[in-house]
Biopython code that builds the backbone (N, CA, C, O; Angstrom):
import numpy as np
from Bio.PDB.StructureBuilder import StructureBuilder

atoms = [
    (1, "MET", "N", (0.812, -1.203, 0.000)),
    (1, "MET", "CA", (0.000, 0.000, 0.000)),
    (1, "MET", "C", (0.857, 1.269, 0.000)),
    (1, "MET", "O", (0.320, 2.373, -0.097)),
    (2, "TYR", "N", (2.170, 1.126, 0.107)),
    (2, "TYR", "CA", (3.055, 2.282, 0.165)),
    (2, "TYR", "C", (2.924, 3.187, -1.059)),
    (2, "TYR", "O", (3.163, 4.391, -0.964)),
    (3, "TRP", "N", (2.551, 2.626, -2.194)),
    (3, "TRP", "CA", (2.465, 3.406, -3.426)),
    (3, "TRP", "C", (1.106, 4.066, -3.618)),
    (3, "TRP", "O", (0.943, 4.909, -4.500)),
    (4, "LEU", "N", (0.131, 3.687, -2.798)),
    (4, "LEU", "CA", (-1.227, 4.193, -2.963)),
    (4, "LEU", "C", (-1.369, 5.543, -2.245)),
    (4, "LEU", "O", (-1.766, 5.618, -1.082)),
    (5, "ASN", "N", (-1.033, 6.587, -2.976)),
    (5, "ASN", "CA", (-1.145, 7.936, -2.426)),
    (5, "ASN", "C", (-2.300, 8.670, -3.115)),
    (5, "ASN", "O", (-3.035, 8.080, -3.907)),
    (6, "ARG", "N", (-2.447, 9.917, -2.816)),
    (6, "ARG", "CA", (-3.551, 10.713, -3.370)),
    (6, "ARG", "C", (-3.535, 10.737, -4.898)),
    (6, "ARG", "O", (-4.582, 10.646, -5.538)),
    (7, "ASP", "N", (-2.348, 10.860, -5.470)),
    (7, "ASP", "CA", (-2.253, 10.898, -6.934)),
    (7, "ASP", "C", (-2.685, 9.572, -7.554)),
    (7, "ASP", "O", (-3.427, 9.560, -8.536)),
    (8, "GLU", "N", (-2.227, 8.462, -6.989)),
    (8, "GLU", "CA", (-2.600, 7.148, -7.521)),
    (8, "GLU", "C", (-4.104, 6.917, -7.403)),
    (8, "GLU", "O", (-4.724, 6.360, -8.309)),
    (9, "ILE", "N", (-4.676, 7.336, -6.309)),
    (9, "ILE", "CA", (-6.126, 7.205, -6.137)),
    (9, "ILE", "C", (-6.847, 8.064, -7.178)),
    (9, "ILE", "O", (-7.845, 7.637, -7.760)),
    (10, "GLY", "N", (-6.340, 9.269, -7.408)),
    (10, "GLY", "CA", (-6.920, 10.141, -8.429)),
    (10, "GLY", "C", (-6.831, 9.531, -9.814)),
    (10, "GLY", "O", (-7.773, 9.633, -10.600)),
    (11, "VAL", "N", (-5.702, 8.894, -10.121)),
    (11, "VAL", "CA", (-5.534, 8.246, -11.421)),
    (11, "VAL", "C", (-6.521, 7.095, -11.559)),
    (11, "VAL", "O", (-7.159, 6.946, -12.601)),
    (12, "MET", "N", (-6.649, 6.291, -10.526)),
    (12, "MET", "CA", (-7.605, 5.172, -10.570)),
    (12, "MET", "C", (-9.034, 5.682, -10.750)),
    (12, "MET", "O", (-9.805, 5.129, -11.535)),
    (13, "ALA", "N", (-9.374, 6.724, -10.030)),
    (13, "ALA", "CA", (-10.710, 7.304, -10.187)),
    (13, "ALA", "C", (-10.880, 7.871, -11.594)),
    (13, "ALA", "O", (-11.942, 7.726, -12.200)),
    (14, "GLY", "N", (-9.836, 8.517, -12.114)),
    (14, "GLY", "CA", (-9.890, 9.049, -13.471)),
    (14, "GLY", "C", (-10.147, 7.969, -14.500)),
    (14, "GLY", "O", (-10.926, 8.166, -15.432)),
    (15, "ARG", "N", (-9.495, 6.825, -14.337)),
    (15, "ARG", "CA", (-9.713, 5.707, -15.268)),
    (15, "ARG", "C", (-11.158, 5.213, -15.201)),
    (15, "ARG", "O", (-11.744, 4.836, -16.216)),
    (16, "CYS", "N", (-11.712, 5.219, -14.014)),
    (16, "CYS", "CA", (-13.126, 4.828, -13.876)),
    (16, "CYS", "C", (-14.028, 5.822, -14.603)),
    (16, "CYS", "O", (-14.979, 5.433, -15.281)),
    (17, "PHE", "N", (-13.719, 7.109, -14.455)),
    (17, "PHE", "CA", (-14.536, 8.123, -15.114)),
    (17, "PHE", "C", (-14.390, 8.090, -16.635)),
    (17, "PHE", "O", (-15.300, 8.511, -17.349)),
    (18, "VAL", "N", (-13.245, 7.590, -17.145)),
    (18, "VAL", "CA", (-13.115, 7.385, -18.593)),
    (18, "VAL", "C", (-14.190, 6.407, -19.040)),
    (18, "VAL", "O", (-14.897, 6.646, -20.019)),
    (19, "LYS", "N", (-14.305, 5.306, -18.312)),
    (19, "LYS", "CA", (-15.298, 4.282, -18.654)),
    (19, "LYS", "C", (-16.721, 4.819, -18.543)),
    (19, "LYS", "O", (-17.609, 4.403, -19.287)),
    (20, "LEU", "N", (-16.931, 5.749, -17.607)),
    (20, "LEU", "CA", (-18.258, 6.329, -17.420)),
    (20, "LEU", "C", (-18.539, 7.486, -18.384)),
    (20, "LEU", "O", (-19.669, 7.966, -18.474)),
    (21, "GLY", "N", (-17.506, 7.926, -19.101)),
    (21, "GLY", "CA", (-17.687, 8.996, -20.073)),
    (21, "GLY", "C", (-17.724, 10.391, -19.482)),
    (21, "GLY", "O", (-18.241, 11.314, -20.112)),
    (22, "ASP", "N", (-17.189, 10.562, -18.292)),
    (22, "ASP", "CA", (-17.185, 11.865, -17.628)),
    (22, "ASP", "C", (-15.832, 12.543, -17.844)),
    (22, "ASP", "O", (-14.967, 12.524, -16.969)),
    (23, "ALA", "N", (-15.667, 13.142, -19.024)),
    (23, "ALA", "CA", (-14.386, 13.718, -19.422)),
    (23, "ALA", "C", (-13.911, 14.826, -18.491)),
    (23, "ALA", "O", (-12.711, 14.948, -18.246)),
    (24, "ALA", "N", (-14.807, 15.618, -17.981)),
    (24, "ALA", "CA", (-14.406, 16.730, -17.106)),
    (24, "ALA", "C", (-13.716, 16.203, -15.847)),
    (24, "ALA", "O", (-12.690, 16.738, -15.427)),
    (25, "ARG", "N", (-14.276, 15.166, -15.255)),
    (25, "ARG", "CA", (-13.650, 14.595, -14.054)),
    (25, "ARG", "C", (-12.331, 13.925, -14.383)),
    (25, "ARG", "O", (-11.379, 14.006, -13.607)),
    (26, "VAL", "N", (-12.269, 13.262, -15.530)),
    (26, "VAL", "CA", (-11.019, 12.620, -15.936)),
    (26, "VAL", "C", (-9.926, 13.672, -16.051)),
    (26, "VAL", "O", (-8.835, 13.511, -15.503)),
    (27, "GLU", "N", (-10.223, 14.731, -16.755)),
    (27, "GLU", "CA", (-9.227, 15.782, -16.964)),
    (27, "GLU", "C", (-8.780, 16.381, -15.639)),
    (27, "GLU", "O", (-7.586, 16.588, -15.424)),
    (28, "THR", "N", (-9.709, 16.655, -14.767)),
    (28, "THR", "CA", (-9.364, 17.236, -13.461)),
    (28, "THR", "C", (-8.472, 16.298, -12.664)),
    (28, "THR", "O", (-7.414, 16.703, -12.181)),
    (29, "LEU", "N", (-8.892, 15.049, -12.526)),
    (29, "LEU", "CA", (-8.141, 14.098, -11.707)),
    (29, "LEU", "C", (-6.763, 13.793, -12.284)),
    (29, "LEU", "O", (-5.769, 13.817, -11.558)),
    (30, "LEU", "N", (-6.695, 13.506, -13.577)),
    (30, "LEU", "CA", (-5.414, 13.161, -14.171)),
    (30, "LEU", "C", (-4.487, 14.367, -14.262)),
    (30, "LEU", "O", (-3.277, 14.230, -14.082)),
    (31, "SER", "N", (-5.032, 15.529, -14.536)),
    (31, "SER", "CA", (-4.196, 16.727, -14.597)),
    (31, "SER", "C", (-3.577, 17.037, -13.238)),
    (31, "SER", "O", (-2.413, 17.431, -13.161)),
    (32, "LEU", "N", (-4.339, 16.863, -12.179)),
    (32, "LEU", "CA", (-3.790, 17.067, -10.824)),
    (32, "LEU", "C", (-2.652, 16.102, -10.549)),
    (32, "LEU", "O", (-1.615, 16.494, -10.016)),
    (33, "ALA", "N", (-2.842, 14.845, -10.908)),
    (33, "ALA", "CA", (-1.797, 13.842, -10.685)),
    (33, "ALA", "C", (-0.554, 14.148, -11.516)),
    (33, "ALA", "O", (0.568, 14.038, -11.021)),
    (34, "ILE", "N", (-0.746, 14.527, -12.762)),
    (34, "ILE", "CA", (0.380, 14.852, -13.644)),
    (34, "ILE", "C", (1.131, 16.071, -13.120)),
    (34, "ILE", "O", (2.361, 16.069, -13.067)),
    (35, "ASP", "N", (0.406, 17.097, -12.739)),
    (35, "ASP", "CA", (1.031, 18.330, -12.273)),
    (35, "ASP", "C", (1.801, 18.156, -10.970)),
    (35, "ASP", "O", (2.786, 18.857, -10.735)),
    (36, "SER", "N", (1.364, 17.232, -10.122)),
    (36, "SER", "CA", (2.031, 17.062, -8.831)),
    (36, "SER", "C", (3.139, 16.009, -8.863)),
    (36, "SER", "O", (3.845, 15.812, -7.873)),
    (37, "CYS", "N", (3.286, 15.344, -9.987)),
    (37, "CYS", "CA", (4.280, 14.286, -10.107)),
    (37, "CYS", "C", (5.678, 14.891, -10.285)),
    (37, "CYS", "O", (5.859, 15.791, -11.105)),
    (38, "PRO", "N", (6.657, 14.410, -9.532)),
    (38, "PRO", "CA", (8.028, 14.909, -9.705)),
    (38, "PRO", "C", (8.547, 14.646, -11.118)),
    (38, "PRO", "O", (8.171, 13.656, -11.746)),
    (39, "ALA", "N", (9.393, 15.515, -11.605)),
    (39, "ALA", "CA", (9.891, 15.443, -12.983)),
    (39, "ALA", "C", (10.582, 14.128, -13.297)),
    (39, "ALA", "O", (10.541, 13.677, -14.441)),
    (40, "GLU", "N", (11.211, 13.504, -12.319)),
    (40, "GLU", "CA", (11.932, 12.254, -12.575)),
    (40, "GLU", "C", (11.014, 11.039, -12.744)),
    (40, "GLU", "O", (11.484, 9.957, -13.093)),
    (41, "ARG", "N", (9.739, 11.206, -12.504)),
    (41, "ARG", "CA", (8.787, 10.094, -12.657)),
    (41, "ARG", "C", (8.152, 10.112, -14.054)),
    (41, "ARG", "O", (6.930, 10.087, -14.199)),
    (42, "VAL", "N", (8.990, 10.156, -15.049)),
    (42, "VAL", "CA", (8.558, 10.237, -16.446)),
    (42, "VAL", "C", (7.620, 9.084, -16.831)),
    (42, "VAL", "O", (6.606, 9.337, -17.482)),
    (43, "PRO", "N", (7.913, 7.831, -16.458)),
    (43, "PRO", "CA", (7.004, 6.750, -16.868)),
    (43, "PRO", "C", (5.586, 6.923, -16.340)),
    (43, "PRO", "O", (4.616, 6.688, -17.060)),
    (44, "GLU", "N", (5.471, 7.336, -15.080)),
    (44, "GLU", "CA", (4.146, 7.523, -14.495)),
    (44, "GLU", "C", (3.389, 8.642, -15.189)),
    (44, "GLU", "O", (2.205, 8.502, -15.496)),
    (45, "VAL", "N", (4.068, 9.746, -15.435)),
    (45, "VAL", "CA", (3.423, 10.877, -16.103)),
    (45, "VAL", "C", (2.949, 10.468, -17.495)),
    (45, "VAL", "O", (1.832, 10.796, -17.894)),
    (46, "ALA", "N", (3.785, 9.763, -18.220)),
    (46, "ALA", "CA", (3.393, 9.317, -19.564)),
    (46, "ALA", "C", (2.187, 8.391, -19.490)),
    (46, "ALA", "O", (1.259, 8.513, -20.289)),
    (47, "LEU", "N", (2.196, 7.469, -18.536)),
    (47, "LEU", "CA", (1.067, 6.556, -18.390)),
    (47, "LEU", "C", (-0.192, 7.308, -17.981)),
    (47, "LEU", "O", (-1.270, 7.034, -18.509)),
    (48, "TYR", "N", (-0.078, 8.242, -17.061)),
    (48, "TYR", "CA", (-1.241, 9.032, -16.654)),
    (48, "TYR", "C", (-1.823, 9.791, -17.843)),
    (48, "TYR", "O", (-3.041, 9.908, -17.974)),
    (49, "ARG", "N", (-0.955, 10.304, -18.704)),
    (49, "ARG", "CA", (-1.418, 11.062, -19.873)),
    (49, "ARG", "C", (-2.250, 10.209, -20.825)),
    (49, "ARG", "O", (-3.074, 10.747, -21.565)),
    (50, "THR", "N", (-2.053, 8.897, -20.823)),
    (50, "THR", "CA", (-2.795, 8.052, -21.754)),
    (50, "THR", "C", (-4.282, 7.974, -21.417)),
    (50, "THR", "O", (-5.077, 7.548, -22.255)),
    (51, "GLY", "N", (-4.667, 8.369, -20.227)),
    (51, "GLY", "CA", (-6.087, 8.385, -19.886)),
    (51, "GLY", "C", (-6.821, 9.580, -20.464)),
    (51, "GLY", "O", (-8.025, 9.514, -20.710)),
    (52, "LEU", "N", (-6.112, 10.655, -20.678)),
    (52, "LEU", "CA", (-6.746, 11.881, -21.167)),
    (52, "LEU", "C", (-7.281, 11.775, -22.593)),
    (52, "LEU", "O", (-8.397, 12.234, -22.838)),
    (53, "PRO", "N", (-6.549, 11.195, -23.552)),
    (53, "PRO", "CA", (-7.088, 11.117, -24.909)),
    (53, "PRO", "C", (-8.409, 10.364, -25.003)),
    (53, "PRO", "O", (-9.288, 10.731, -25.782)),
    (54, "ALA", "N", (-8.541, 9.324, -24.214)),
    (54, "ALA", "CA", (-9.801, 8.581, -24.221)),
    (54, "ALA", "C", (-10.951, 9.474, -23.773)),
    (54, "ALA", "O", (-12.039, 9.436, -24.347)),
    (55, "ALA", "N", (-10.704, 10.271, -22.750)),
    (55, "ALA", "CA", (-11.744, 11.175, -22.264)),
    (55, "ALA", "C", (-12.057, 12.250, -23.306)),
    (55, "ALA", "O", (-13.222, 12.553, -23.561)),
    (56, "TYR", "N", (-11.024, 12.817, -23.898)),
    (56, "TYR", "CA", (-11.237, 13.855, -24.912)),
    (56, "TYR", "C", (-11.992, 13.302, -26.117)),
    (56, "TYR", "O", (-12.877, 13.967, -26.657)),
    (57, "SER", "N", (-11.648, 12.097, -26.537)),
    (57, "SER", "CA", (-12.308, 11.540, -27.711)),
    (57, "SER", "C", (-13.786, 11.273, -27.449)),
    (57, "SER", "O", (-14.606, 11.384, -28.361)),
    (58, "ARG", "N", (-14.128, 10.928, -26.233)),
    (58, "ARG", "CA", (-15.542, 10.696, -25.902)),
    (58, "ARG", "C", (-16.369, 11.977, -26.003)),
    (58, "ARG", "O", (-17.580, 11.927, -26.216)),
    (59, "THR", "N", (-15.705, 13.125, -25.848)),
    (59, "THR", "CA", (-16.428, 14.390, -25.951)),
    (59, "THR", "C", (-16.268, 15.015, -27.333)),
    (59, "THR", "O", (-16.799, 16.093, -27.598)),
    (60, "GLY", "N", (-15.527, 14.327, -28.221)),
    (60, "GLY", "CA", (-15.340, 14.842, -29.573)),
    (60, "GLY", "C", (-14.212, 15.842, -29.710)),
    (60, "GLY", "O", (-14.074, 16.468, -30.761)),
    (61, "ASP", "N", (-13.400, 16.011, -28.674)),
    (61, "ASP", "CA", (-12.276, 16.946, -28.728)),
    (61, "ASP", "C", (-11.043, 16.201, -29.249)),
    (61, "ASP", "O", (-10.112, 15.908, -28.499)),
    (62, "TRP", "N", (-11.060, 15.907, -30.537)),
    (62, "TRP", "CA", (-10.018, 15.102, -31.155)),
    (62, "TRP", "C", (-8.667, 15.809, -31.169)),
    (62, "TRP", "O", (-7.630, 15.154, -31.066)),
    (63, "ASP", "N", (-8.663, 17.124, -31.292)),
    (63, "ASP", "CA", (-7.392, 17.858, -31.283)),
    (63, "ASP", "C", (-6.694, 17.704, -29.934)),
    (63, "ASP", "O", (-5.485, 17.475, -29.882)),
    (64, "ALA", "N", (-7.446, 17.829, -28.851)),
    (64, "ALA", "CA", (-6.868, 17.665, -27.515)),
    (64, "ALA", "C", (-6.403, 16.224, -27.312)),
    (64, "ALA", "O", (-5.362, 15.983, -26.700)),
    (65, "ALA", "N", (-7.173, 15.273, -27.823)),
    (65, "ALA", "CA", (-6.799, 13.861, -27.696)),
    (65, "ALA", "C", (-5.466, 13.594, -28.394)),
    (65, "ALA", "O", (-4.582, 12.949, -27.830)),
    (66, "ARG", "N", (-5.330, 14.086, -29.605)),
    (66, "ARG", "CA", (-4.100, 13.865, -30.368)),
    (66, "ARG", "C", (-2.914, 14.607, -29.747)),
    (66, "ARG", "O", (-1.809, 14.067, -29.685)),
    (67, "ALA", "N", (-3.134, 15.818, -29.297)),
    (67, "ALA", "CA", (-2.044, 16.585, -28.674)),
    (67, "ALA", "C", (-1.551, 15.900, -27.406)),
    (67, "ALA", "O", (-0.349, 15.864, -27.141)),
    (68, "THR", "N", (-2.470, 15.364, -26.630)),
    (68, "THR", "CA", (-2.095, 14.720, -25.379)),
    (68, "THR", "C", (-1.353, 13.418, -25.623)),
    (68, "THR", "O", (-0.401, 13.108, -24.908)),
    (69, "ILE", "N", (-1.769, 12.656, -26.613)),
    (69, "ILE", "CA", (-1.061, 11.405, -26.899)),
    (69, "ILE", "C", (0.337, 11.705, -27.423)),
    (69, "ILE", "O", (1.263, 10.929, -27.183)),
    (70, "LYS", "N", (0.504, 12.807, -28.128)),
    (70, "LYS", "CA", (1.847, 13.206, -28.582)),
    (70, "LYS", "C", (2.759, 13.487, -27.388)),
    (70, "LYS", "O", (3.935, 13.123, -27.404)),
    (71, "LEU", "N", (2.218, 14.135, -26.352)),
    (71, "LEU", "CA", (3.001, 14.391, -25.136)),
    (71, "LEU", "C", (3.397, 13.077, -24.470)),
    (71, "LEU", "O", (4.525, 12.931, -24.000)),
    (72, "ALA", "N", (2.479, 12.132, -24.428)),
    (72, "ALA", "CA", (2.771, 10.824, -23.839)),
    (72, "ALA", "C", (3.840, 10.099, -24.658)),
    (72, "ALA", "O", (4.731, 9.463, -24.094)),
    (73, "GLU", "N", (3.753, 10.195, -25.983)),
    (73, "GLU", "CA", (4.748, 9.556, -26.856)),
    (73, "GLU", "C", (6.134, 10.146, -26.615)),
    (73, "GLU", "O", (7.131, 9.426, -26.563)),
    (74, "LYS", "N", (6.177, 11.446, -26.472)),
    (74, "LYS", "CA", (7.452, 12.134, -26.246)),
    (74, "LYS", "C", (8.083, 11.670, -24.933)),
    (74, "LYS", "O", (9.284, 11.406, -24.876)),
    (75, "ALA", "N", (7.281, 11.575, -23.896)),
    (75, "ALA", "CA", (7.783, 11.125, -22.595)),
    (75, "ALA", "C", (8.189, 9.652, -22.665)),
    (75, "ALA", "O", (9.217, 9.267, -22.107)),
    (76, "ALA", "N", (7.397, 8.834, -23.338)),
    (76, "ALA", "CA", (7.683, 7.403, -23.426)),
    (76, "ALA", "C", (8.986, 7.128, -24.164)),
    (76, "ALA", "O", (9.659, 6.136, -23.883)),
    (77, "ALA", "N", (9.346, 7.990, -25.097)),
    (77, "ALA", "CA", (10.586, 7.813, -25.839)),
    (77, "ALA", "C", (11.798, 7.862, -24.914)),
    (77, "ALA", "O", (12.850, 7.311, -25.238)),
    (78, "GLN", "N", (11.654, 8.515, -23.772)),
    (78, "GLN", "CA", (12.743, 8.619, -22.802)),
    (78, "GLN", "C", (12.830, 7.404, -21.888)),
    (78, "GLN", "O", (13.831, 7.215, -21.196)),
    (79, "VAL", "N", (11.788, 6.582, -21.884)),
    (79, "VAL", "CA", (11.656, 5.541, -20.869)),
    (79, "VAL", "C", (12.057, 4.154, -21.367)),
    (79, "VAL", "O", (12.821, 3.456, -20.700)),
    (80, "GLY", "N", (11.555, 3.753, -22.519)),
    (80, "GLY", "CA", (11.829, 2.418, -23.022)),
    (80, "GLY", "C", (11.018, 1.331, -22.334)),
    (80, "GLY", "O", (11.546, 0.268, -22.008)),
    (81, "SER", "N", (9.733, 1.597, -22.113)),
    (81, "SER", "CA", (8.847, 0.635, -21.468)),
    (81, "SER", "C", (7.914, 0.015, -22.504)),
    (81, "SER", "O", (7.159, 0.728, -23.164)),
    (82, "SER", "N", (7.963, -1.302, -22.648)),
    (82, "SER", "CA", (7.099, -1.954, -23.635)),
    (82, "SER", "C", (5.633, -1.843, -23.225)),
    (82, "SER", "O", (4.763, -1.720, -24.087)),
    (83, "ARG", "N", (5.348, -1.884, -21.936)),
    (83, "ARG", "CA", (3.969, -1.728, -21.459)),
    (83, "ARG", "C", (3.424, -0.354, -21.841)),
    (83, "ARG", "O", (2.306, -0.236, -22.342)),
    (84, "LEU", "N", (4.212, 0.662, -21.604)),
    (84, "LEU", "CA", (3.808, 2.023, -21.936)),
    (84, "LEU", "C", (3.678, 2.186, -23.448)),
    (84, "LEU", "O", (2.731, 2.809, -23.925)),
    (85, "ASP", "N", (4.618, 1.633, -24.196)),
    (85, "ASP", "CA", (4.549, 1.717, -25.657)),
    (85, "ASP", "C", (3.281, 1.058, -26.197)),
    (85, "ASP", "O", (2.645, 1.591, -27.106)),
    (86, "ARG", "N", (2.909, -0.100, -25.642)),
    (86, "ARG", "CA", (1.678, -0.775, -26.071)),
    (86, "ARG", "C", (0.456, 0.088, -25.773)),
    (86, "ARG", "O", (-0.433, 0.226, -26.613)),
    (87, "ARG", "N", (0.417, 0.660, -24.588)),
    (87, "ARG", "CA", (-0.725, 1.499, -24.192)),
    (87, "ARG", "C", (-0.840, 2.708, -25.127)),
    (87, "ARG", "O", (-1.935, 3.039, -25.583)),
    (88, "ILE", "N", (0.258, 3.346, -25.403)),
    (88, "ILE", "CA", (0.251, 4.512, -26.283)),
    (88, "ILE", "C", (-0.169, 4.112, -27.695)),
    (88, "ILE", "O", (-0.911, 4.840, -28.353)),
    (89, "SER", "N", (0.296, 2.975, -28.153)),
    (89, "SER", "CA", (-0.084, 2.492, -29.467)),
    (89, "SER", "C", (-1.589, 2.258, -29.562)),
    (89, "SER", "O", (-2.223, 2.625, -30.552)),
    (90, "GLU", "N", (-2.147, 1.650, -28.536)),
    (90, "GLU", "CA", (-3.600, 1.415, -28.498)),
    (90, "GLU", "C", (-4.376, 2.729, -28.564)),
    (90, "GLU", "O", (-5.324, 2.869, -29.337)),
    (91, "ILE", "N", (-3.959, 3.683, -27.745)),
    (91, "ILE", "CA", (-4.658, 4.974, -27.688)),
    (91, "ILE", "C", (-4.465, 5.733, -28.999)),
    (91, "ILE", "O", (-5.403, 6.355, -29.496)),
    (92, "SER", "N", (-3.268, 5.687, -29.556)),
    (92, "SER", "CA", (-2.996, 6.387, -30.828)),
    (92, "SER", "C", (-3.911, 5.894, -31.937)),
    (92, "SER", "O", (-4.433, 6.692, -32.715)),
    (93, "ARG", "N", (-4.107, 4.583, -32.013)),
    (93, "ARG", "CA", (-5.005, 4.039, -33.028)),
    (93, "ARG", "C", (-6.433, 4.501, -32.807)),
    (93, "ARG", "O", (-7.163, 4.757, -33.763)),
    (94, "ALA", "N", (-6.827, 4.606, -31.558)),
    (94, "ALA", "CA", (-8.200, 4.994, -31.240)),
    (94, "ALA", "C", (-8.489, 6.456, -31.576)),
    (94, "ALA", "O", (-9.627, 6.804, -31.890)),
    (95, "VAL", "N", (-7.480, 7.304, -31.513)),
    (95, "VAL", "CA", (-7.709, 8.736, -31.754)),
    (95, "VAL", "C", (-7.214, 9.194, -33.117)),
    (95, "VAL", "O", (-7.282, 10.381, -33.439)),
    (96, "ALA", "N", (-6.721, 8.264, -33.913)),
    (96, "ALA", "CA", (-6.184, 8.625, -35.241)),
    (96, "ALA", "C", (-7.292, 9.072, -36.171)),
    (96, "ALA", "O", (-7.030, 9.412, -37.325)),
]
sb = StructureBuilder()
sb.init_structure("model")
sb.init_model(0)
sb.init_chain("A")
sb.init_seg("    ")
for serial, (resi, resn, name, xyz) in enumerate(atoms, 1):
    if name == "N":
        sb.init_residue(resn, " ", resi, " ")
    sb.init_atom(name, np.array(xyz, "f"), 0.0, 1.0, " ", f" {name:<3s}", serial, name[0])
structure = sb.get_structure()
């Protein structure tokens, strides 16, 4: 439970709101987690960003969805995580 802090709870709640189609809550929760994350936690920030495009696409904001996935791609390029790369690939196809 050491890793379950306010940001992680916010991210989990944000993912739930993606499924519920509540883009405003997703953006609020994930943006708070991203903004409070230390700069050295690049993998987490990139992964958190992958929730935003799904929320934006549900509201028809395709430009925001594509811009956000580009930010996640840029961060992921620094990490070298196959899990993160797969997630970004899935989201990229969905918002293309």
